[in-house]
PDB file of N, CA, C and O in Angstrom, chain B, residues numbered from 101:
ATOM      1  N   MET B 101      -2.404  -8.344 -10.137  1.00  0.00           N
ATOM      2  CA  MET B 101      -2.554  -6.977  -8.895  1.00  0.00           C
ATOM      3  C   MET B 101      -1.261  -7.513  -8.163  1.00  0.00           C
ATOM      4  O   MET B 101      -1.606  -7.564  -6.982  1.00  0.00           O
ATOM      5  N   LYS B 102       0.180  -7.982  -8.261  1.00  0.00           N
ATOM      6  CA  LYS B 102       1.391  -8.145  -7.599  1.00  0.00           C
ATOM      7  C   LYS B 102       1.944  -7.547  -8.792  1.00  0.00           C
ATOM      8  O   LYS B 102       2.820  -6.684  -8.732  1.00  0.00           O
ATOM      9  N   GLU B 103       1.410  -8.024  -9.982  1.00  0.00           N
ATOM     10  CA  GLU B 103       1.799  -7.609 -11.471  1.00  0.00           C
ATOM     11  C   GLU B 103       1.635  -5.928 -11.494  1.00  0.00           C
ATOM     12  O   GLU B 103       2.297  -4.892 -11.426  1.00  0.00           O
ATOM     13  N   ARG B 104       1.035  -6.146 -11.557  1.00  0.00           N
ATOM     14  CA  ARG B 104       0.077  -3.789 -12.038  1.00  0.00           C
ATOM     15  C   ARG B 104       1.019  -3.510 -10.696  1.00  0.00           C
ATOM     16  O   ARG B 104       1.771  -2.835 -11.400  1.00  0.00           O
ATOM     17  N   PHE B 105       1.576  -3.440  -9.528  1.00  0.00           N
ATOM     18  CA  PHE B 105       2.370  -2.531  -8.743  1.00  0.00           C
ATOM     19  C   PHE B 105       3.490  -2.617  -9.203  1.00  0.00           C
ATOM     20  O   PHE B 105       4.364  -1.755  -9.293  1.00  0.00           O
ATOM     21  N   LYS B 106       3.484  -3.903  -9.572  1.00  0.00           N
ATOM     22  CA  LYS B 106       5.238  -4.107 -10.123  1.00  0.00           C
ATOM     23  C   LYS B 106       5.842  -3.340 -11.861  1.00  0.00           C
ATOM     24  O   LYS B 106       6.984  -2.929 -12.069  1.00  0.00           O
ATOM     25  N   GLU B 107       4.649  -3.342 -12.908  1.00  0.00           N
ATOM     26  CA  GLU B 107       4.587  -2.306 -13.329  1.00  0.00           C
ATOM     27  C   GLU B 107       4.766  -0.945 -13.067  1.00  0.00           C
ATOM     28  O   GLU B 107       5.687  -0.204 -13.412  1.00  0.00           O
ATOM     29  N   GLU B 108       3.310  -0.612 -12.112  1.00  0.00           N
ATOM     30  CA  GLU B 108       3.977   1.178 -11.196  1.00  0.00           C
ATOM     31  C   GLU B 108       5.773   1.337 -10.515  1.00  0.00           C
ATOM     32  O   GLU B 108       6.565   2.274 -10.418  1.00  0.00           O
ATOM     33  N   LEU B 109       5.798   0.090 -10.214  1.00  0.00           N
ATOM     34  CA  LEU B 109       7.336   0.222  -9.666  1.00  0.00           C
ATOM     35  C   LEU B 109       8.064   0.950 -10.819  1.00  0.00           C
ATOM     36  O   LEU B 109       8.545   2.082 -10.870  1.00  0.00           O
ATOM     37  N   GLN B 110       7.993  -0.112 -11.788  1.00  0.00           N
ATOM     38  CA  GLN B 110       8.861   0.445 -12.298  1.00  0.00           C
ATOM     39  C   GLN B 110       8.901   1.332 -13.400  1.00  0.00           C
ATOM     40  O   GLN B 110       9.878   1.782 -13.998  1.00  0.00           O
ATOM     41  N   SER B 111       7.202   1.586 -13.650  1.00  0.00           N
ATOM     42  CA  SER B 111       7.507   2.824 -14.933  1.00  0.00           C
ATOM     43  C   SER B 111       8.140   4.128 -13.965  1.00  0.00           C
ATOM     44  O   SER B 111       8.961   4.896 -14.466  1.00  0.00           O
ATOM     45  N   LYS B 112       7.767   4.261 -12.824  1.00  0.00           N
ATOM     46  CA  LYS B 112       8.812   5.266 -11.524  1.00  0.00           C
ATOM     47  C   LYS B 112      10.022   5.660 -11.476  1.00  0.00           C
ATOM     48  O   LYS B 112      10.467   6.796 -11.315  1.00  0.00           O
ATOM     49  N   GLY B 113      11.093   3.650 -11.775  1.00  0.00           N
ATOM     50  CA  GLY B 113      12.596   4.195 -11.046  1.00  0.00           C
ATOM     51  C   GLY B 113      12.522   3.701 -10.429  1.00  0.00           C
ATOM     52  O   GLY B 113      13.617   3.391  -9.960  1.00  0.00           O
ATOM     53  N   LEU B 114      11.008   2.918  -9.548  1.00  0.00           N
ATOM     54  CA  LEU B 114      10.936   2.773  -8.391  1.00  0.00           C
ATOM     55  C   LEU B 114      11.552   0.929  -7.874  1.00  0.00           C
ATOM     56  O   LEU B 114      11.883   0.401  -6.812  1.00  0.00           O
ATOM     57  N   SER B 115      11.477   0.639  -8.813  1.00  0.00           N
ATOM     58  CA  SER B 115      11.869  -0.631  -8.863  1.00  0.00           C
ATOM     59  C   SER B 115      13.401  -1.450  -7.895  1.00  0.00           C
ATOM     60  O   SER B 115      13.720  -2.620  -7.685  1.00  0.00           O
ATOM     61  N   PRO B 116      13.976  -0.185  -7.545  1.00  0.00           N
ATOM     62  CA  PRO B 116      14.887  -1.320  -7.282  1.00  0.00           C
ATOM     63  C   PRO B 116      15.060  -0.700  -6.047  1.00  0.00           C
ATOM     64  O   PRO B 116      15.899  -1.088  -5.235  1.00  0.00           O
ATOM     65  N   ARG B 117      14.156   0.438  -5.823  1.00  0.00           N
ATOM     66  CA  ARG B 117      13.833   0.454  -4.020  1.00  0.00           C
ATOM     67  C   ARG B 117      12.893  -0.183  -3.154  1.00  0.00           C
ATOM     68  O   ARG B 117      13.297  -0.308  -1.998  1.00  0.00           O
ATOM     69  N   PHE B 118      11.588  -0.682  -3.431  1.00  0.00           N
ATOM     70  CA  PHE B 118      11.124  -0.601  -2.990  1.00  0.00           C
ATOM     71  C   PHE B 118      10.388  -2.234  -3.627  1.00  0.00           C
ATOM     72  O   PHE B 118      11.229  -2.452  -4.499  1.00  0.00           O
ATOM     73  N   ARG B 119       9.253  -3.617  -3.736  1.00  0.00           N
ATOM     74  CA  ARG B 119       9.301  -4.509  -3.870  1.00  0.00           C
ATOM     75  C   ARG B 119       8.211  -5.173  -3.800  1.00  0.00           C
ATOM     76  O   ARG B 119       7.742  -5.569  -2.734  1.00  0.00           O
ATOM     77  N   ALA B 120       7.521  -5.428  -5.304  1.00  0.00           N
ATOM     78  CA  ALA B 120       5.749  -5.885  -4.619  1.00  0.00           C
ATOM     79  C   ALA B 120       5.630  -8.022  -4.799  1.00  0.00           C
ATOM     80  O   ALA B 120       5.589  -8.876  -5.684  1.00  0.00           O
ATOM     81  N   ASN B 121       5.622  -7.912  -3.257  1.00  0.00           N
ATOM     82  CA  ASN B 121       5.194  -9.863  -3.313  1.00  0.00           C
ATOM     83  C   ASN B 121       4.306  -9.991  -3.055  1.00  0.00           C
ATOM     84  O   ASN B 121       3.524  -9.123  -2.668  1.00  0.00           O
ATOM     85  N   ALA B 122       4.029 -11.636  -3.236  1.00  0.00           N
ATOM     86  CA  ALA B 122       2.131 -11.983  -3.395  1.00  0.00           C
ATOM     87  C   ALA B 122       2.449 -12.292  -1.931  1.00  0.00           C
ATOM     88  O   ALA B 122       3.351 -12.149  -1.106  1.00  0.00           O
ATOM     89  N   SER B 123       1.104 -12.840  -2.070  1.00  0.00           N
ATOM     90  CA  SER B 123       1.260 -12.981   0.191  1.00  0.00           C
ATOM     91  C   SER B 123      -0.168 -13.650   0.251  1.00  0.00           C
ATOM     92  O   SER B 123      -1.052 -13.120  -0.423  1.00  0.00           O
ATOM     93  N   GLY B 124      -0.438 -14.648   0.919  1.00  0.00           N
ATOM     94  CA  GLY B 124      -1.948 -14.790   1.411  1.00  0.00           C
ATOM     95  C   GLY B 124      -3.010 -13.505   1.731  1.00  0.00           C
ATOM     96  O   GLY B 124      -2.724 -12.321   1.549  1.00  0.00           O
ATOM     97  N   CYS B 125      -4.335 -14.029   2.263  1.00  0.00           N
ATOM     98  CA  CYS B 125      -4.729 -12.657   2.602  1.00  0.00           C
ATOM     99  C   CYS B 125      -4.477 -12.563   3.917  1.00  0.00           C
ATOM    100  O   CYS B 125      -5.518 -12.082   4.366  1.00  0.00           O
ATOM    101  N   LEU B 126      -3.825 -12.707   4.699  1.00  0.00           N
ATOM    102  CA  LEU B 126      -2.637 -11.874   5.807  1.00  0.00           C
ATOM    103  C   LEU B 126      -3.072 -11.611   7.206  1.00  0.00           C
ATOM    104  O   LEU B 126      -2.674 -11.153   8.277  1.00  0.00           O
ATOM    105  N   ASP B 127      -4.891 -12.558   6.173  1.00  0.00           N
ATOM    106  CA  ASP B 127      -5.875 -13.058   7.929  1.00  0.00           C
ATOM    107  C   ASP B 127      -6.145 -11.964   7.811  1.00  0.00           C
ATOM    108  O   ASP B 127      -5.487 -11.500   8.742  1.00  0.00           O
ATOM    109  N   ALA B 128      -6.661 -11.084   7.335  1.00  0.00           N
ATOM    110  CA  ALA B 128      -7.991  -9.456   6.369  1.00  0.00           C
ATOM    111  C   ALA B 128      -8.734 -10.170   5.295  1.00  0.00           C
ATOM    112  O   ALA B 128      -9.339  -9.309   4.656  1.00  0.00           O
ATOM    113  N   CYS B 129      -8.919 -11.128   4.899  1.00  0.00           N
ATOM    114  CA  CYS B 129      -9.803 -11.863   3.984  1.00  0.00           C
ATOM    115  C   CYS B 129     -10.717 -10.748   4.087  1.00  0.00           C
ATOM    116  O   CYS B 129     -10.975 -10.145   3.045  1.00  0.00           O
ATOM    117  N   GLU B 130     -11.353 -10.302   5.378  1.00  0.00           N
ATOM    118  CA  GLU B 130     -13.024  -9.653   5.116  1.00  0.00           C
ATOM    119  C   GLU B 130     -13.297  -8.162   5.006  1.00  0.00           C
ATOM    120  O   GLU B 130     -14.275  -7.468   5.284  1.00  0.00           O
ATOM    121  N   HIS B 131     -11.563  -7.800   4.283  1.00  0.00           N
ATOM    122  CA  HIS B 131     -11.161  -6.509   3.871  1.00  0.00           C
ATOM    123  C   HIS B 131     -10.796  -6.562   1.882  1.00  0.00           C
ATOM    124  O   HIS B 131     -10.355  -5.800   1.022  1.00  0.00           O
ATOM    125  N   GLY B 132     -11.311  -7.939   1.984  1.00  0.00           N
ATOM    126  CA  GLY B 132     -10.866  -7.515   0.028  1.00  0.00           C
ATOM    127  C   GLY B 132      -9.162  -7.837  -0.296  1.00  0.00           C
ATOM    128  O   GLY B 132      -8.261  -8.085   0.506  1.00  0.00           O
ATOM    129  N   ALA B 133      -9.136  -7.752  -1.423  1.00  0.00           N
ATOM    130  CA  ALA B 133      -7.747  -7.859  -1.533  1.00  0.00           C
ATOM    131  C   ALA B 133      -6.808  -6.547  -0.410  1.00  0.00           C
ATOM    132  O   ALA B 133      -6.808  -5.317  -0.461  1.00  0.00           O
ATOM    133  N   VAL B 134      -6.124  -7.486   0.484  1.00  0.00           N
ATOM    134  CA  VAL B 134      -5.302  -6.281   1.131  1.00  0.00           C
ATOM    135  C   VAL B 134      -3.765  -6.152   0.514  1.00  0.00           C
ATOM    136  O   VAL B 134      -2.981  -7.058   0.234  1.00  0.00           O
ATOM    137  N   VAL B 135      -3.610  -4.771   0.403  1.00  0.00           N
ATOM    138  CA  VAL B 135      -1.769  -4.199   0.278  1.00  0.00           C
ATOM    139  C   VAL B 135      -1.234  -3.721   1.241  1.00  0.00           C
ATOM    140  O   VAL B 135      -1.788  -2.803   1.846  1.00  0.00           O
ATOM    141  N   VAL B 136       0.204  -4.306   1.705  1.00  0.00           N
ATOM    142  CA  VAL B 136       0.437  -3.701   3.356  1.00  0.00           C
ATOM    143  C   VAL B 136       2.031  -3.220   2.764  1.00  0.00           C
ATOM    144  O   VAL B 136       2.890  -3.905   2.208  1.00  0.00           O
ATOM    145  N   VAL B 137       2.025  -1.647   3.163  1.00  0.00           N
ATOM    146  CA  VAL B 137       3.554  -1.378   2.803  1.00  0.00           C
ATOM    147  C   VAL B 137       4.275  -0.959   3.753  1.00  0.00           C
ATOM    148  O   VAL B 137       4.055   0.218   4.041  1.00  0.00           O
ATOM    149  N   TYR B 138       4.909  -1.376   4.241  1.00  0.00           N
ATOM    150  CA  TYR B 138       6.428  -2.312   5.486  1.00  0.00           C
ATOM    151  C   TYR B 138       7.547  -1.468   4.693  1.00  0.00           C
ATOM    152  O   TYR B 138       7.817  -1.616   3.501  1.00  0.00           O
ATOM    153  N   PRO B 139       8.252  -0.392   5.739  1.00  0.00           N
ATOM    154  CA  PRO B 139       8.110  -0.810   6.853  1.00  0.00           C
ATOM    155  C   PRO B 139       7.249   0.260   7.703  1.00  0.00           C
ATOM    156  O   PRO B 139       7.310   0.455   8.917  1.00  0.00           O
ATOM    157  N   ASP B 140       6.418   0.914   6.734  1.00  0.00           N
ATOM    158  CA  ASP B 140       5.275   1.740   7.263  1.00  0.00           C
ATOM    159  C   ASP B 140       4.362   0.904   8.385  1.00  0.00           C
ATOM    160  O   ASP B 140       4.599   1.531   9.417  1.00  0.00           O
ATOM    161  N   GLY B 141       3.808   0.252   8.595  1.00  0.00           N
ATOM    162  CA  GLY B 141       3.058  -0.393   8.660  1.00  0.00           C
ATOM    163  C   GLY B 141       1.334  -0.318   7.608  1.00  0.00           C
ATOM    164  O   GLY B 141       0.631  -1.277   7.927  1.00  0.00           O
ATOM    165  N   VAL B 142       0.963   0.181   7.017  1.00  0.00           N
ATOM    166  CA  VAL B 142      -0.150   0.585   6.711  1.00  0.00           C
ATOM    167  C   VAL B 142      -0.722  -0.345   5.514  1.00  0.00           C
ATOM    168  O   VAL B 142      -0.254  -0.344   4.376  1.00  0.00           O
ATOM    169  N   TRP B 143      -2.101  -1.354   6.073  1.00  0.00           N
ATOM    170  CA  TRP B 143      -2.816  -1.630   5.353  1.00  0.00           C
ATOM    171  C   TRP B 143      -3.830  -0.961   4.265  1.00  0.00           C
ATOM    172  O   TRP B 143      -4.239   0.185   4.452  1.00  0.00           O
ATOM    173  N   TYR B 144      -4.145  -1.569   3.344  1.00  0.00           N
ATOM    174  CA  TYR B 144      -5.010  -1.425   2.124  1.00  0.00           C
ATOM    175  C   TYR B 144      -6.184  -2.719   2.048  1.00  0.00           C
ATOM    176  O   TYR B 144      -6.138  -3.943   2.176  1.00  0.00           O
ATOM    177  N   GLY B 145      -7.050  -1.884   1.818  1.00  0.00           N
ATOM    178  CA  GLY B 145      -8.285  -3.040   1.796  1.00  0.00           C
ATOM    179  C   GLY B 145      -9.202  -2.473   0.910  1.00  0.00           C
ATOM    180  O   GLY B 145      -9.525  -1.330   1.235  1.00  0.00           O
ATOM    181  N   GLY B 146      -9.783  -2.949  -0.214  1.00  0.00           N
ATOM    182  CA  GLY B 146     -10.487  -3.670  -0.553  1.00  0.00           C
ATOM    183  C   GLY B 146     -10.058  -2.728  -2.354  1.00  0.00           C
ATOM    184  O   GLY B 146     -10.619  -2.360  -3.386  1.00  0.00           O
ATOM    185  N   VAL B 147      -8.468  -2.756  -1.575  1.00  0.00           N
ATOM    186  CA  VAL B 147      -7.702  -2.533  -3.601  1.00  0.00           C
ATOM    187  C   VAL B 147      -7.868  -3.262  -4.549  1.00  0.00           C
ATOM    188  O   VAL B 147      -7.958  -4.489  -4.527  1.00  0.00           O
ATOM    189  N   THR B 148      -7.931  -2.425  -5.619  1.00  0.00           N
ATOM    190  CA  THR B 148      -8.047  -3.305  -7.116  1.00  0.00           C
ATOM    191  C   THR B 148      -6.731  -2.495  -7.927  1.00  0.00           C
ATOM    192  O   THR B 148      -6.384  -1.320  -7.806  1.00  0.00           O
ATOM    193  N   PRO B 149      -6.210  -3.465  -8.697  1.00  0.00           N
ATOM    194  CA  PRO B 149      -5.291  -3.160  -9.763  1.00  0.00           C
ATOM    195  C   PRO B 149      -5.191  -1.884 -10.504  1.00  0.00           C
ATOM    196  O   PRO B 149      -4.213  -1.430 -11.099  1.00  0.00           O
ATOM    197  N   GLU B 150      -6.691  -1.254 -10.325  1.00  0.00           N
ATOM    198  CA  GLU B 150      -6.345   0.468 -10.508  1.00  0.00           C
ATOM    199  C   GLU B 150      -5.914   1.461  -9.784  1.00  0.00           C
ATOM    200  O   GLU B 150      -5.453   2.580 -10.008  1.00  0.00           O
ATOM    201  N   ASP B 151      -6.306   0.428  -8.304  1.00  0.00           N
ATOM    202  CA  ASP B 151      -5.049   0.989  -7.006  1.00  0.00           C
ATOM    203  C   ASP B 151      -4.150   1.515  -6.841  1.00  0.00           C
ATOM    204  O   ASP B 151      -3.797   2.481  -6.165  1.00  0.00           O
ATOM    205  N   ALA B 152      -3.476   0.478  -7.870  1.00  0.00           N
ATOM    206  CA  ALA B 152      -1.908   0.375  -7.782  1.00  0.00           C
ATOM    207  C   ALA B 152      -1.506   1.764  -7.994  1.00  0.00           C
ATOM    208  O   ALA B 152      -0.702   2.102  -7.125  1.00  0.00           O
ATOM    209  N   ALA B 153      -1.812   2.839  -8.960  1.00  0.00           N
ATOM    210  CA  ALA B 153      -0.984   3.757 -10.084  1.00  0.00           C
ATOM    211  C   ALA B 153      -1.013   4.305  -8.492  1.00  0.00           C
ATOM    212  O   ALA B 153       0.045   4.077  -7.905  1.00  0.00           O
ATOM    213  N   GLU B 154      -2.214   5.101  -7.563  1.00  0.00           N
ATOM    214  CA  GLU B 154      -2.679   5.733  -7.179  1.00  0.00           C
ATOM    215  C   GLU B 154      -1.267   5.551  -5.940  1.00  0.00           C
ATOM    216  O   GLU B 154      -0.321   6.328  -5.812  1.00  0.00           O
ATOM    217  N   ILE B 155      -1.498   4.454  -5.261  1.00  0.00           N
ATOM    218  CA  ILE B 155      -0.778   3.982  -3.728  1.00  0.00           C
ATOM    219  C   ILE B 155       0.919   4.164  -4.211  1.00  0.00           C
ATOM    220  O   ILE B 155       1.794   4.532  -3.428  1.00  0.00           O
ATOM    221  N   VAL B 156       1.173   3.793  -5.787  1.00  0.00           N
ATOM    222  CA  VAL B 156       2.471   3.935  -5.786  1.00  0.00           C
ATOM    223  C   VAL B 156       2.773   5.595  -5.091  1.00  0.00           C
ATOM    224  O   VAL B 156       3.275   5.915  -4.014  1.00  0.00           O
ATOM    225  N   GLU B 157       1.968   6.831  -6.764  1.00  0.00           N
ATOM    226  CA  GLU B 157       2.154   7.377  -6.190  1.00  0.00           C
ATOM    227  C   GLU B 157       2.664   8.772  -4.962  1.00  0.00           C
ATOM    228  O   GLU B 157       3.645   9.340  -4.481  1.00  0.00           O
ATOM    229  N   ARG B 158       1.170   8.738  -4.954  1.00  0.00           N
ATOM    230  CA  ARG B 158       0.911   9.153  -3.227  1.00  0.00           C
ATOM    231  C   ARG B 158       1.742   8.653  -2.497  1.00  0.00           C
ATOM    232  O   ARG B 158       2.577   9.381  -1.959  1.00  0.00           O
ATOM    233  N   HIS B 159       1.735   7.411  -2.303  1.00  0.00           N
ATOM    234  CA  HIS B 159       2.167   6.911  -0.978  1.00  0.00           C
ATOM    235  C   HIS B 159       4.023   6.767  -0.696  1.00  0.00           C
ATOM    236  O   HIS B 159       4.898   7.380  -0.083  1.00  0.00           O
ATOM    237  N   LEU B 160       3.887   5.464  -1.643  1.00  0.00           N
ATOM    238  CA  LEU B 160       5.771   5.810  -2.105  1.00  0.00           C
ATOM    239  C   LEU B 160       6.594   6.532  -2.087  1.00  0.00           C
ATOM    240  O   LEU B 160       7.646   6.582  -1.449  1.00  0.00           O
ATOM    241  N   GLN B 161       5.756   7.687  -3.436  1.00  0.00           N
ATOM    242  CA  GLN B 161       6.812   7.920  -3.723  1.00  0.00           C
ATOM    243  C   GLN B 161       6.658  10.285  -2.376  1.00  0.00           C
ATOM    244  O   GLN B 161       7.246  11.362  -2.474  1.00  0.00           O
ATOM    245  N   HIS B 162       5.738   9.814  -1.616  1.00  0.00           N
ATOM    246  CA  HIS B 162       4.967  11.495  -1.254  1.00  0.00           C
ATOM    247  C   HIS B 162       4.923  11.522   0.079  1.00  0.00           C
ATOM    248  O   HIS B 162       4.748  12.540   0.749  1.00  0.00           O
ATOM    249  N   GLY B 163       5.157   9.871   0.705  1.00  0.00           N
ATOM    250  CA  GLY B 163       4.670   9.651   1.448  1.00  0.00           C
ATOM    251  C   GLY B 163       2.856   9.757   2.597  1.00  0.00           C
ATOM    252  O   GLY B 163       2.563   9.589   3.781  1.00  0.00           O
ATOM    253  N   GLU B 164       2.136  10.114   1.353  1.00  0.00           N
ATOM    254  CA  GLU B 164       0.926  10.188   2.275  1.00  0.00           C
ATOM    255  C   GLU B 164      -0.064   9.193   1.345  1.00  0.00           C
ATOM    256  O   GLU B 164      -0.336   9.024   0.156  1.00  0.00           O
ATOM    257  N   PRO B 165      -0.588   8.395   3.260  1.00  0.00           N
ATOM    258  CA  PRO B 165      -1.450   7.727   2.763  1.00  0.00           C
ATOM    259  C   PRO B 165      -2.362   7.649   1.805  1.00  0.00           C
ATOM    260  O   PRO B 165      -2.708   8.787   1.487  1.00  0.00           O
ATOM    261  N   VAL B 166      -2.923   6.811   1.186  1.00  0.00           N
ATOM    262  CA  VAL B 166      -3.974   6.994   0.546  1.00  0.00           C
ATOM    263  C   VAL B 166      -5.064   6.548   1.633  1.00  0.00           C
ATOM    264  O   VAL B 166      -5.069   5.508   2.292  1.00  0.00           O
ATOM    265  N   GLU B 167      -6.100   7.736   1.652  1.00  0.00           N
ATOM    266  CA  GLU B 167      -6.609   7.521   2.757  1.00  0.00           C
ATOM    267  C   GLU B 167      -8.613   6.843   2.783  1.00  0.00           C
ATOM    268  O   GLU B 167      -9.527   6.486   3.527  1.00  0.00           O
ATOM    269  N   ARG B 168      -8.238   7.058   1.417  1.00  0.00           N
ATOM    270  CA  ARG B 168     -10.386   5.573   1.165  1.00  0.00           C
ATOM    271  C   ARG B 168      -9.804   4.388   0.695  1.00  0.00           C
ATOM    272  O   ARG B 168     -10.405   3.783  -0.193  1.00  0.00           O
ATOM    273  N   LEU B 169      -8.511   3.843   1.218  1.00  0.00           N
ATOM    274  CA  LEU B 169      -8.145   2.609   0.990  1.00  0.00           C
ATOM    275  C   LEU B 169      -7.542   1.913   2.659  1.00  0.00           C
ATOM    276  O   LEU B 169      -7.281   0.751   2.969  1.00  0.00           O
ATOM    277  N   LEU B 170      -7.489   3.078   3.394  1.00  0.00           N
ATOM    278  CA  LEU B 170      -6.904   2.559   4.440  1.00  0.00           C
ATOM    279  C   LEU B 170      -7.789   0.682   5.562  1.00  0.00           C
ATOM    280  O   LEU B 170      -8.992   0.485   5.392  1.00  0.00           O
ATOM    281  N   ILE B 171      -7.502   0.321   5.896  1.00  0.00           N
ATOM    282  CA  ILE B 171      -7.668  -0.715   6.913  1.00  0.00           C
ATOM    283  C   ILE B 171      -7.583   0.720   8.328  1.00  0.00           C
ATOM    284  O   ILE B 171      -6.620   1.292   8.839  1.00  0.00           O
ATOM    285  N   ARG B 172      -9.245   0.860   8.563  1.00  0.00           N
ATOM    286  CA  ARG B 172      -9.550   1.546   9.917  1.00  0.00           C
ATOM    287  C   ARG B 172      -9.556   0.760  11.291  1.00  0.00           C
ATOM    288  O   ARG B 172     -10.371   0.944  12.195  1.00  0.00           O
ATOM    289  N   ASP B 173      -8.232  -0.390  11.301  1.00  0.00           N
ATOM    290  CA  ASP B 173      -8.699  -1.360  12.662  1.00  0.00           C
ATOM    291  C   ASP B 173      -7.804  -1.481  13.497  1.00  0.00           C
ATOM    292  O   ASP B 173      -6.809  -1.868  12.884  1.00  0.00           O
ATOM    293  N   PRO B 174      -7.556  -1.357  14.683  1.00  0.00           N
ATOM    294  CA  PRO B 174      -6.682  -1.188  16.188  1.00  0.00           C
ATOM    295  C   PRO B 174      -6.482  -2.576  15.841  1.00  0.00           C
ATOM    296  O   PRO B 174      -6.355  -2.985  16.995  1.00  0.00           O
ATOM    297  N   LYS B 175      -6.285  -4.211  14.717  1.00  0.00           N
ATOM    298  CA  LYS B 175      -6.041  -4.723  14.507  1.00  0.00           C
ATOM    299  C   LYS B 175      -4.883  -4.393  12.941  1.00  0.00           C
ATOM    300  O   LYS B 175      -3.948  -5.042  12.473  1.00  0.00           O
ATOM    301  N   TYR B 176      -5.432  -3.301  12.600  1.00  0.00           N
ATOM    302  CA  TYR B 176      -3.790  -3.622  11.427  1.00  0.00           C
ATOM    303  C   TYR B 176      -3.967  -2.616  11.423  1.00  0.00           C
ATOM    304  O   TYR B 176      -4.613  -2.148  10.486  1.00  0.00           O
ATOM    305  N   GLY B 177      -3.277  -1.402  12.918  1.00  0.00           N
ATOM    306  CA  GLY B 177      -2.693  -0.048  13.150  1.00  0.00           C
ATOM    307  C   GLY B 177      -3.374   1.218  13.073  1.00  0.00           C
ATOM    308  O   GLY B 177      -3.696   1.936  14.020  1.00  0.00           O
ATOM    309  N   ARG B 178      -3.534   1.389  12.016  1.00  0.00           N
ATOM    310  CA  ARG B 178      -4.232   2.481  11.677  1.00  0.00           C
ATOM    311  C   ARG B 178      -5.527   2.500  12.063  1.00  0.00           C
ATOM    312  O   ARG B 178      -5.991   1.427  11.677  1.00  0.00           O
ATOM    313  N   THR B 179      -6.972   3.572  13.005  1.00  0.00           N
ATOM    314  CA  THR B 179      -7.913   3.965  12.992  1.00  0.00           C
ATOM    315  C   THR B 179      -8.444   5.019  12.832  1.00  0.00           C
ATOM    316  O   THR B 179      -9.670   5.035  12.933  1.00  0.00           O
ATOM    317  N   GLY B 180      -7.854   6.055  12.580  1.00  0.00           N
ATOM    318  CA  GLY B 180      -8.004   7.098  11.992  1.00  0.00           C
ATOM    319  C   GLY B 180      -7.680   7.930  11.244  1.00  0.00           C
ATOM    320  O   GLY B 180      -7.149   7.101  10.505  1.00  0.00           O
ATOM    321  N   PRO B 181      -7.454   9.121  10.585  1.00  0.00           N
ATOM    322  CA  PRO B 181      -6.420   9.980   9.499  1.00  0.00           C
ATOM    323  C   PRO B 181      -5.042   9.586   9.929  1.00  0.00           C
ATOM    324  O   PRO B 181      -4.456   9.554  11.011  1.00  0.00           O
ATOM    325  N   SER B 182      -4.855   9.408   9.173  1.00  0.00           N
ATOM    326  CA  SER B 182      -2.815   9.547   8.750  1.00  0.00           C
ATOM    327  C   SER B 182      -1.727  10.276   8.917  1.00  0.00           C
ATOM    328  O   SER B 182      -1.427  10.533   7.752  1.00  0.00           O
ATOM    329  N   GLU B 183      -1.030  10.721   9.510  1.00  0.00           N
ATOM    330  CA  GLU B 183       0.444  11.538   9.407  1.00  0.00           C
ATOM    331  C   GLU B 183       1.359  11.452   8.533  1.00  0.00           C
ATOM    332  O   GLU B 183       2.203  10.565   8.661  1.00  0.00           O
ATOM    333  N   PRO B 184       1.401  12.161   7.667  1.00  0.00           N
ATOM    334  CA  PRO B 184       2.669  11.692   6.377  1.00  0.00           C
ATOM    335  C   PRO B 184       3.528  11.212   7.023  1.00  0.00           C
ATOM    336  O   PRO B 184       3.979  11.365   8.158  1.00  0.00           O
ATOM    337  N   LEU B 185       3.856  10.176   5.595  1.00  0.00           N
ATOM    338  CA  LEU B 185       4.978   9.459   6.154  1.00  0.00           C
ATOM    339  C   LEU B 185       6.050   9.542   5.478  1.00  0.00           C
ATOM    340  O   LEU B 185       6.051   9.971   4.325  1.00  0.00           O
ATOM    341  N   SER B 186       7.337   9.060   6.227  1.00  0.00           N
ATOM    342  CA  SER B 186       8.898   9.723   5.779  1.00  0.00           C
ATOM    343  C   SER B 186       9.329   8.759   4.782  1.00  0.00           C
ATOM    344  O   SER B 186       9.539   7.567   5.002  1.00  0.00           O
ATOM    345  N   THR B 187       9.454   9.403   3.589  1.00  0.00           N
ATOM    346  CA  THR B 187       9.839   8.643   2.413  1.00  0.00           C
ATOM    347  C   THR B 187      11.021   8.501   1.971  1.00  0.00           C
ATOM    348  O   THR B 187      11.472   8.246   0.854  1.00  0.00           O
ATOM    349  N   THR B 188      11.560   8.730   3.155  1.00  0.00           N
ATOM    350  CA  THR B 188      13.413   7.722   3.132  1.00  0.00           C
ATOM    351  C   THR B 188      13.321   6.311   3.852  1.00  0.00           C
ATOM    352  O   THR B 188      12.597   5.825   4.721  1.00  0.00           O
ATOM    353  N   PRO B 189      14.489   5.844   3.017  1.00  0.00           N
ATOM    354  CA  PRO B 189      14.126   4.159   3.282  1.00  0.00           C
ATOM    355  C   PRO B 189      14.668   3.677   4.635  1.00  0.00           C
ATOM    356  O   PRO B 189      14.502   2.509   4.986  1.00  0.00           O
TER     357      PRO B 189
END
């Protein structure tokens, strides 16, 4: 998963601005593979390597969370539809 995100970041010229890091389950194992975007605090669950391109393009480039992958649990931040995010660092 990390390698796929790194490839997507690099292909879009975003690797100097964003980093993909590996981690454990972040205490969210029940949500499958989890991706967290910081500093936005957006948690994605059930993520597959095929979702990397969509997360990079929609969220990181355009500030629009990928609604279908959001973990909607107060423990992880968002519980409802998201508002557009800032794309400035």
